[in-house]
N, C-alpha and C positions, 0 to 999 in steps of 0.2 A: 900303929894307930888302930884303935878299936873300931871295928866296922859297925854300922847302924843298919844293916840290910834288913828288910822286911822278912820275918820268918816265913818259910815255905809251908803252905797249907794246901791240902787237896780238896776239890770240890768245885762245882760249876759256879756257884755264887761267889766263892772266894777268888776265883780267877777269871771273872766274867770279862773284863776288858781284853785280855789276851786271847781268851776263848773266842770272843766276838771277832777279833781281828783275823783269826785263823779261819773262822767261818767264811769271812769276806775273801780271804786268799784262796780258799778252796772253791769259791764261786768263780773266781778268775781262772782257776785250773780247768774247771768244767766248761767255762765259756770258750776257752781255747779249742776244745774237741767239739763243742757244739757248732762252731762255725762251719764244720764240714757235714753235718748231719743231713741237711737238705740238698745242698749244692753239689757235693762231690760225686754221688752216684749219677745225678743228671749230667754233670760235666763229663763223666766217663762215657756216657752214651751219646751225647750230643756233639761234644767238641773232639774227643779222642776217638770215637767210633770203635770201641773195643769189641772184639768178637766173643760174645757170650758172657753169661753172668759170672762164670768162674774167673775169667780175666778181669772183669770189672771189680771183683771183690778182693783182688790181690792187695789193695791198700789196706783193708781191714786185717787181712792175714799178717801183713808186715807189722802193723800197729800192735795186734794182739800178741804175737810171739815176742816182739821187743818189750812191750809193757810187762808181759808175764816174767820174762827173765830179769828185767830190771827190778821188778817188785820183789823178787826172791832175794836180791842183794840189798835192796834199799833198807830193809828193817835191820840186817846185820850192819850195814854201813852206819846207819843212824845210831845203833847201839855203840859202835866203836868210835866214831868220830863226832857224834853229836847230831842233833836234829836239824839245826839251822843251816849248817854248811851243806848238807845234803839237799835241803830245800832250794838254796841258792843255785846249786849246780843244775837242779831240775829246771829252773827257770831260764838258765843260760841256754839249755838245749831247745827250750820252746821258742825263743826269740826268732830264729830263722824260718820257722814253720809257715807263717802267713806269707812271707816273701817268696818262698819256694812255690807255694800254691799259686800265687799271682803270676809269677813269670815262667812256670813250667812249660818247656816246649814239647816234652814227651811225657808219657804216662810214668816212666821210670823216675822222673823227678817227683812226681806225686807220691810214689811209693816210698822214695827216700825221705820225703817230708814226713811221712807217717812213721818211719823208723824214729826220727827225731822226736816226733809227738809222742810215741811210746815211751821213749826215755823220760821226757818231760812229765808225762802223766805218772809213770812208774815211780819216780822220785818224788815229785811234788805232792801228789795226791796221797801216796803212802805215808809220807812224813807228816802231813796235816792230820791224818787219821791217828798216827801214833802220838802226836803231840797233844791232841785233845783227850785221848785215853790217859795220857800222863797227868794232865791237869785235873781231871774230874775225880779220879780215884775209882774204887770198885763199885760204888752204889748207883752211879748215874751213867754207866757206859752206854746203855741203850739210848738215853736221852742225847748223849754226846754224839753218837753215830747218827742218830736222826737229824740233828742239826747239821752235821757235816755233809751227809749225803743229800739232804734237802738242798743245801746251798750249791753243791756241785751239780746236781742233776736239775735243779731249777735253772741254773744258768745254762746248762745244755739245752733245755727247752727254749728259754728266751733267745738264745743265739740261733737256734734252728729256726725258729719262727721269724726272727728279724732278717736273717740272711735270705730266707724264702721271699719276704716282701721286697728286700733290696734287689734280689736277682730278677724279680718280675718286672721291675722298672728300670734297672741299670744293667741287667745282664749277669751272666754267671761269674764273669771275671771282669775287673779286679775288685769291684766295690764291696762284695760281701766279706771279703777277707781283710778289709781295713779294721773291722771289729777285732780280729785276731791280733793285729799289731797293738791295739790299745790294751787288750787283756794281758798280753805278755809283758809289755812295758810296765804297766801299773803293778802287776804281780811281782816282778823283780824289785821294783822300787819299794813296795810295802814290806816285802820280806827281808830286804837288806836293812831298812831303816827302822823298822818297828817290831818285827817278830823277835821274841826273846827265846833263848834256849831253855828246854824243859828237862834236861838231864838231872837237875837238882831235885825235881818232883819224883823222878824214878828212884833216886837214892833214899828220899824221904819215905816212899811207899815201902821199899824194901826194909827199912828200919822199923816201920810200923808192923809189917808182916812177921818180923822175928818175934814179936810178942805172941805168947800162946793163945791169948784171948782174941787176937786178931785173925788167926789162921783159919778160922771157920768161914771167914768172908771170902775166902779164895778157893774156888772149886778145884783148882789144881792141887791144893793141899789135900783135899778129900780123895782125889784120885791118886795121890802118892807121888806126884811129879816133883822131882827135885829142882832146885834153883840153879844148878851148876851143869846144865846139859850142854853138850856140844851141838853145832849146827846140824850135824848129821842126825843126832838123836831127836832134835826138834823137827827135822824134815820127817823122820819116820813117824813120830807122834802125829803130826798134822796130816800125813798122807794115808796111814793105815793102822797104826798101833793103838791110837785112842779113838774109839768109835764115834764120839761126839765131834772131835776135830776132823775126822775123816769124812763124816757125813756132811759137815759144813763145807769142806773143800769141794766134794763133788757137787753139792747143791750150788756153790758159788760158780763153779765151772758151767753148769747147766744155765744158771741165771745170765751169764754173759754169752753162752752159746745162742740163746734166743735173742739177746740184745744185738749180737753180731749179725744174725740173720735179719733182724728189724732194721738195723742201721743200713744194710746194703740193699735190701729188697723193697722195703716199704715205699720209699720215694718212687721207685720204678713202678711198683704195683699200682699206686695210686695215679701216677702220671699216665699209665697205660689205659686207665679207665676214663681219661679225658679231662682230668681236673687241671686247673691252672696251677702254676708254680706256687703262688701265694697260698692256695687251699691245700696243696700238698705239704708245705711248710707247716701249716697249722695242724694238719693231722699227724705229721711226724713229731710235732712239739707236744701234743696232748699226753702221750704216754710218759715222757720224762717230766712234764709239768705235774701231773698227778702224783707220780713217783716222788718227785722232790717235795712238794707240799705235804704229801701223806706221811713222809718219813718224820716230819716234826711231831707227829702223833704216834706213829707206830714204834719209833725208838723208845719213847717214854713208856708206851703201853707195855713193851717187853719188859721194862723194869718192874712193872706191876703184876703182869699175869704170867711171865716166864717166856722163854724163847722158842721152844720146840714147835708148839702147835701153830704159832704165829708164822714160822718159816714154812711148814708143810702146807697150811692153809694158803699162804701167799703163792706158793708154786702151783697149786690147784687153780687158783684165781687167774694167774698168768695164763694157764693152759686154755682156760675158758675164753679169755679175751682174744687169744690168737685164733681159736676156732671160729669166733664170731667175725673177725676180720677175714679169715679164709673163705668163709661161706656167705658172708654178708655182701650187700650191694648198696652203694650209695654213701654219701658223706656222713649222714646221721648214724647209720649203722657201724660204719668204720670208726667214727669218733667214739661211739660207745665201747666198741672192742678195744680201742687204744686205751680208753680210760680204765677198763678192767685190767688190761695188761700192766699199766702203770700202777694201779692199786695194789695188784698182787706183788709187783716188785717192791713197792714200798713196804709191804709187810715183811718181806724176806730179807731185803738187801742190808739194812743197818743192823738187823737182828743177828744175821750171820756173823758180822764183824764183832758184835758184842759177845757171841759165844766164844770167839777166839780170845778175847780179853778176859772172859770168865775163867777159862781153863788154864791159860798161859801164865806162868810165874813172871813177875815184873822183870827179872833179869834176862829173860829170853822171849819176852813179849814182842819185841820188834821183829825178831827172827821168825816167831810164829805167824805174825801178820804177814811177813814177806812170803812165807810158804803158802799161806791161804790165798794170797793175792796172785801168786805164781799160777796156781791151779785155776783160780777164778778167771784170770784174764787170758789164759790159754783158750777159755771158752770163745772169746772173740774170733780166734783163728779157726777153731773147730767149727763154730757156727758158720763162718764165712765159706769154708771149704765144703762142708756139708750142704748148706743151702744153695751155693753156686752149682754144685754137681746135680742136685735134685732138680733145680730149676732148669738147668740145661737139658737133662735127660727127660724130664716129665713136664712140670709147669711150676710157676710161682706158687700156686695153690697147694700143690703136693709138698713143696718145700715147707710151707708154713704149718701144714697139718702134721708132718712128721716131727718138726720141732716141738709143736704142742704136745704130742704124745711123749716125747722125751722129758719135757718139762713136768708133766704129770707123773711119770715114773720116778723122777728125782724127788718129788714131794712125798711119794710113798716110801722112798728109801729113808728120808728124814724121819717119817712117822715111826718106822720100824726100828732104826738103829740109834738115833740120837737120844742121849739122856737129856733131862732138863738140867741145864748148866747154871741156872739162876734160881737156887732153891728158895722155898717159901720163907725160911727163917731170915734170909738175907733180904728178900722183898718186903717183909713186914717190919724191918728194923728201922 
């Protein structure tokens, strides 16, 4: 029987319903991690009475290492088995997380919950990134990543703020984590019933790229990267052999290094200044809120002006925001510093993923995204270990200042080493 399937087309407008659905799914992925942002550091200090900041930040170390490892394999698994099955498995790992946080009798349960959360985020977030890149094609990757990261981190901010308000009136447990149960259930249901596989879009793009006139739209072709690379070759390219991919990987690691520090220390930093939990939650939410909303514009902006200087400038802006928080005093100054920190991250975060999409060939794009996200999310663990050690040895302020300096150095590395991966002839097409 002759099929009447709709022909596959690349583009944001051409795939808008499915793209919008994936944006919503990624918001639920972000909400699941956002439920922890305000409450868990305070829970560690008040209910579990952990000795020192290093012990308190073990949940971020567990999350970061797990997510990084799973990220590495997520892209390869998505290339091999399809995007949707990997997305569904990710949500199955996320379902127990809120329940473990609600009923945890010891801190070890919380750490284990964050191992599961790392698997969930590594699979579900990675796959929604890859699927959006699959759908939109080469010309709107920055725009696609802007929407993806805006949804995810906008939900992180909303959940952080909401759980802070809930905790102030109903306590640190169990009420704030009921939101997580809703996020996980809804995410699994939407992914199972409505999300469609995008492997056909990959095959369609590969066919288009086989035409000589299309090859110029792919930066990887200009760099001479083949389409039949092994995972080991992809790892080498993304880690050290290709200077643009390498610079993106280190910048991604540093971005999540400062994010891991902020996640673990900012709630305590603000609480020690005498702020109520609701105000702490609002301050914690400002950075991911600005980050989330800003990416709606910065992703598209990188499609028009290019990637490199938006990334470098973003990291310099992040560093300025961190220094303002470290040396500032009072809610207003800290809110401004948080906004700067979020604005800088909005400039860099979606643009870095767009760089990977620019350089990677469609046949190993999933693997390249996985390698980038491996290095990027190891930054959570590195940031938690470094910030915890500095806070225990010196002070919270010293920890924040050192991380700001590392962030500025990362921006300088991008400025020196990264090529512009979205050339002018593609931007003006």
